[in-house]
N, C-alpha and C positions, 0 to 999 in steps of 0.2 A: 502635396500628396495628402490624400484623405486618411485620417486616423479614426478607427472604429472603436467604440467602447467595448470592453471585454471584461468579464465573460458576457456571452451573448444573451444570457437570461438565467434565471434560477433553474437548477437541475429539475428535469421532469422525470422522476423515477430513474430508470436506467436508460432512458432514451437520449441519445446525443442530439443536440440542437441541429436543426436542418441547415443552419448556416455553414457548418463544417463541410457538408457535402457540396454545397455551392462553391466554397473556396477550393476544395480539392479539384473541382472541375475547372473553375474559371480563374482563380487567383490564389495559387498554393502558398504564396508568402504575402502577408499583408501587415500593414502598420496598425497596432492596437494600443489602447491605453487601459490599464487596469485601474481599479479604484484608488490605489496608492502606488507611488513610485513613478519612474520615468517611462516615457513611451518606449515601445519595443516592437520587434517583429514577431509574428506568429506563423509557424509552418504547420501544415495539416496533412501533407502526404507522407507516406511510409519512408521512402528513401531520404527525403529531406529531414525527417525527424531523426532517423538513424545518424545522419551526418552531424546534426547539431548535438546529439547526445554522445556520439562516439568519437568525433574528430578532436584531436588535441589542440586544434586552433580555437576551440571554444572552452572558456574557463568558468568554473563555478566560484573560484576564490575571488575573482574580481567583484563579485556581488557584495562582498564585505566592505568594499570601498565606495560603493555606489548606492543610489536610491533605488534599490531593486524593485521591479514591477511585482505587485502582490495584491492580494484581495483583502488584506487587513492592515490596520494601522501599526500594530505592535507585533513583533516577532517574539517567540518564546525564548530564543537564544540567538547567538551569532551563526547558527546553522551547524556548528560542529563539523563532523566528517562530511556532511552533505554540502558544505561550503568550502571544501578543500580540493586542491588539485594535487596530482603526484608532484613530488615524492611524499609530501605530508599525508595525503590521502592513503597512499599505498602503505605507509608505515602503520597507520591506525587500523586499516582494514586487515592487514596481515595478522594483527594481534587476536582478532576474533574469527577470522575466516576458517580456521581449522575446526571450529565447533559447528560449522554449517556446511561442511563438505557432504556430498551425496552419501559417502560411506558412513560418516558419523551420524547423519540424519536417519539412515536406514536402521541404525541400532536403536533409534528412539521409536520406530514404527510400532513395535509391540506394545510399548507403554502408551502411546497415543491411542492405539486400538482399545486397550484396556480402559482408558479414560472415556472414550466415546461410547463404548458398550455400557459402562456404568451410568453415564448420563441418560442413555436411552432406557436403561432399566428403571431409573428414577422417574422418567416421564411416563412409562407404562404403568408403574406402580401408582402414581398420582392420578392417572387417567387424563383423557382429553377434555378440554383443549389444553395445549401447552404453548408457552411462548418460546419458539425455537431460538430466539436471540438470547434470552436470559438462561434458558434451561439447557442449551446445547452449544450454540455458536460462540458465545463468550467464554464459558468455562473451559472448553477444550484447549484453545491456543493459550489462554492465560495459565492454565495448569502446566502445560508443556514448557512455556518460556520461563515460568517461575522456577521449575525444577532445573532447567538448564542453566539459568543465571545464578540461582541460589537466593531468590527473593521469596519471602514468606507468602504463601498463597492467601493466608488469612488477612493480609493487608490489601487485598485486591480492590476493595471498595474505595479505598483512599487513592491508590495510584490510577484507578480507572478515571476518577474525577480529574486528577491532575493531568492525565494524558490529553484531556480536551484542549489544554493549552497549545499542544503541538498540531492539532487538527482542526481547530476552530477558525472560521473566517469571520463571521459576524455573530456567531453563537455566544461568544464571550466578549466583554469589554476589554480594552487594552490593559486596564488595571488587573482584571481577572486573569488574563493571559500571563502577565508577569508574575502574579502571586502564585498561580498554579504551577508554573515552571519552577519558581523558587522552592515551592514545597517539594516537588519531585526531586530536584537536585539536592535539597537538604536531606531528603529521605535516603537517596542513593549514597550520599556522602557518609551517612550513618552506617549503612551496610559495609561500606569500604573500611571504615574504622573498626567495625566488628571483625573483619577478616584479618586486620593487623593484630588483633588480640588473639583471635582463634582462627588460624588459617583453615581454608576449605579447598576442596578439589573441584568446585563449580567454576563457572565462567568468570564471575566477579573475583573469586580467589585467584584465578589465573591472571586477570588484568592487574590486580594489586601486586602480584609477584613481578609482572613486567614493569610496573611503575617503581617499586621499591628496590628490587635487586638488579634489574636489567636497564633501568633508566630509559625506557622506550617511549614513554609518554608523560605529559605533565599531569598534575593532580586534577586540574580543570578538565583536561581531555579525558581522563579516566572516568570522572563523574558523568560528563556529558555522554561519553560513549556507552556507559552502562545504562543510563537513562534512555538513550536513543534505541538501544537494542530491546529494552523492555517495552517501550511504546510501539515500535515498529513490529516487534515480535508477536503482538497479539491484536492490535487494533485493525490492521488491514485484513487479516485472515478472518477475524470475527465479523467484519463487514461483508466479506465475500461469501461466506457460507450461506447466510440468508439470501444474498444476491443470486447465488447459484440456484438455490431452491425456488426462489420466486421465478426466475427465468424458466426453469424446468416445468414448474406447475402452470405457467402461462404458455408453455410449448408442450402440451401433454403428449404429443407423439414422441418427443425426445425423452420424456420421463418413462414412457412405456418401453422405449428402446433400451434404456438402461436397465429397467426391471427385467427385461427379457435376456439381456446379456451384460451382466455386471462387469465383465472383463473390459468393457468400453470405458470404465471410470477414468483411467489415466488420460485417455484421449478426450473425454468429456471435460476434464479439468482444463486442459490446454485450450480447447475450443471456447469454453466459457470465459477463460482469462482473456482471450482475444475479443470476444463478443461484447463483454460487459465493460463499459468505461467506469472504472472505479473513481477516478478523480472528478470532482465537480467542475474543474477547469484545468488548463495547463498551468503548471507551477515550476518554480526553480529555474529561472532564466539562466541561459549560458551567454557569456560575453565573448564576442569575437576579439581575439588577440591580434588579428591582422585582417585585412580586407579578404572576404570570402564571397564567392558567387553562389547563390542558392536559387534554383528555379529561374535563372535568368536575371536575378536581381542582385546587385552588389551590396552586401552588408559590410559597412565600414568598421574598421577596427574600433573597439570600444562600445559598439552597439549591442544591446541585449536581444536575445532571441528565445522565444518560448516554443517548445515542441509539444503538440497535442498528441499524446500517446493514444487516447481514445479514438481520435480521428484517423491516425495512422493505421490502427488495427482494423479499420473499415475501408481501407483504400482499395477501390475497385480494380486498380491496375496490378494489385498483388494478390488479392483474395477473390476467388470466384464466388458470386452471390454473397457478398460480405454481410448483408443484413439477415442472413439465415443462419441458424445453428446447425452445424454439420459435423458430427463426430468422426466422419471419415475424410475430413479435409486433409489434403496432402501438400498442396502448394502454399508456400509462405510460412514464415515463423512469426508468431506474435511478439510484440515488445511490451507485453503487459507488466513485466518485471523491470522495465527500463532497458537501457542499452549502454554500452561503453563502461568506463571505469566505475560509474555509479549504478551499474546494474545491481538490482536488489541483492544484498548480501545474504539475506535469509530465504532466497528463492527456493532452494532445496527443501528447507523446513516447511515453507508455506505449501509447496506442492504436495509434500507428504501429508500434511494435516488436511488439506483439501481433499486429497484422495481418500484418506481415512474417513473423513466426515461424510462425503458423498456416498462412499461405498457402504458405510454403516447404515445410513438412512435408506438407501435402496434395499439393502438386505433385511433390515429390522422393521422398517416402516414402509413397505411397498404401497400401502394405501394412503400415503401422506396427501393431505389436501388443506387448502385454506379453511380456517375456522370462522372467518368473516368474509364478506364480499371483497373481492380484490380492490375495489375502489376505496374501501375504508381502511386499508392498510396504512399505518403511519410511517412516514419517511423522515429521515434526518434533514434538518435545515441548518444553514449557517455553518456548515462544516466543509473541510477540504475534500472529504470523501463522500461518495454516495452510499446509501444503505438504509435499511429499515430500522427504525428504533424499536419496533416490536414485530413479531411475525407469529400471530396466533394460528396454530395448526391442529388438525385432528387426523385420525388414521383409521 
């Protein structure tokens, strides 16, 4: 059986490699080899991806015992909650899930709106051009997650650098990955110790209470979980805000549609989550715990499988005209936040922040435009996620 090198190529802005479409049509499950780790299967269709991500016959915990397929030599950690199966995964997720319910997140909307408006006020005061990444997309989710967790916002430059350890593929050396991860874990451990001296009612304080008085997690789990929430709570949203804006400005009819009817913002967020492949490639293989048939192919027990969420969200059998941005789409639900037990814990928070960000820009800066030619926009490289490193805009 032929094994294909994967990823298929370096990310091209937000365009998914054409090979995914060919595979969805002709060979929906294929053997691939990533730069590091053992060979694995790759699935590209929507239903197959949901099966691999959601069926209990596929395990993340087994990755700890194996040479997991990956794009980098060194990992920042053993994966923490992302490399757990129930019941351990359920135990840790339950500790922080209450902070991210739709009801709790809605209580944060007013504060998020206040932050977003303040950032736009600053942009208007300084005048165009502005860098939408540094001036808006990063500080919005960073401020929100810092306040929710209880992390000092003034330390953001440090933990932003350390966060690269968790999202770098080739951007950092193996030594840098380990060093940055150790720095972040040390930093979070220090905040944990502060809570033991001076208890707080933020999320870190609640996790310390669960550790010290309720014995629901180990010290290592506590530090890893807090660090994971901090990284995931700002990095992906901070990448997607510029991705959304880039997509809308390169689809000017859709930007005009939002300007004419801002009530479409929630639908726009869902459609853009479907349309934009955030990941540079499929990651976090699931291991079959027993023989499972996928798309007519028998995956043997112990074999790893990667599910391409980006490809699944463009599956022609589920989404009509999937390569078009359509705010009125009714058929099919995207899996941009994942699926199954590892469905993004912070999805309600991310949705709210993306709605606030997009709604604020449409309302406050309706004349938003690129400040440089589109082909000169700088894109991240060597990272697990796609996104712009800068987005110069004018209005």
